[in-house]
N, C-alpha and C positions, 0 to 999 in steps of 0.2 A: 767722263763720269756718266753713269747711267741715270735715267730719270724714271719716276713712277710711270708704269704703263709700257716701258720698253720690254722687248722680248729677249730672253736668254735661251740658249740652245744646248742640247746634250744628245750625242749619238749613243745608242745602246744596242747591243746585240741581243736578240731573243731567239731561244731555241724551242722549236715545237716538236712534240713527240710524233713518231710515225703513226699513220692511220692504222686502224684495226679493221679486219674483215668481220663478217657476220659471226665468226666463231671466236672472236677476240684474239686472233693471231695477228702479229705485226704484218702489215701489207705495204711494203715500200719503206723508203728512208724517211727520217725526220727532216726538218728543214731549219735553216737559220735565216733570219732577216735582220737587217740593220735599220733601226727606226730613229728618226729625228724627233726628239721630244722638245716641246717648247714650254717655257715658263714665263710668266709675267712678273715684272718687278712690282712689289707692293709697297716697299719702303726702301729708302736709301740712308746710308750712314757714311761717315767719313772714310770708313775702311771698306765698305762693300754694299751689297744689296740683299734684301730679303725677297725671296721668290714666293709665288702664290702657294706653293706646297709646304710653306713653313720651313724652308731651307735657306740658310744664310750662305752667301758666296762672298768670301773675303777676296776682294780684287787686288790686294797687295801681295797675295801668295802666288807661288808658281802653279801649284795644283789647285784646280777649282772644280766644283761640282758641275757647273754650267758656265757657258761663255756668251759674251755679247755678240759674237759673230759666228756664222755657220762654219767658216774656215777654221777658226780657233777651236771650235767644238770638234771638227773633223780631225785636226792634228792631235788633240787630246785623246780622242778615241783610238787613233792609231798608236799613240804612245802607251795607252793602257793595255791594248791588245798585244803589243810587242812585249811589254813587261810580263803579261800573263803567259805568253808563249815561252819566254825564257825561264820562268818559274816552273812551268810544267815540264819543259825539257830536262831541267835539273832533277826534278822528282822522278822522271822516267829513268834517267841515268842511275839514280840511287836504287830504284827497284830492280833494274837489270843487274846491277852489281850484287844486290842481295840474292837474287836468283842464282847468279853464277857462283857465289860463295856457298849457298845451300847445296847446289849440285855437286861442288867439289867435296863438301863435307859428307854427302851421301855416298859418294864413290869411295871415300875412306872408311865408310862403315860407321860414321858417327851419327 
């Protein structure tokens, strides 16, 4: 169980826009960084903890906003990004199917 003053961790990805030149044209690629955010425990309950950002973490649940170890936070980050990737791949397949269907309809003159 966690105590007041303990640190919780959450990895997050942050995407930065590409830089602009003096004419406001894109000059190079944007970048992505993975940041480790830290939160202090301000209150404990039988079910979990309150963090300094007024966020409650129920430690009895499988999915949590932040974790008591960096390792658990890293695993949760990878799981979130893996799930995001699978969702985006499914959306891409849907879009590609819609484009294929629209192209077939256009060839039929509809």
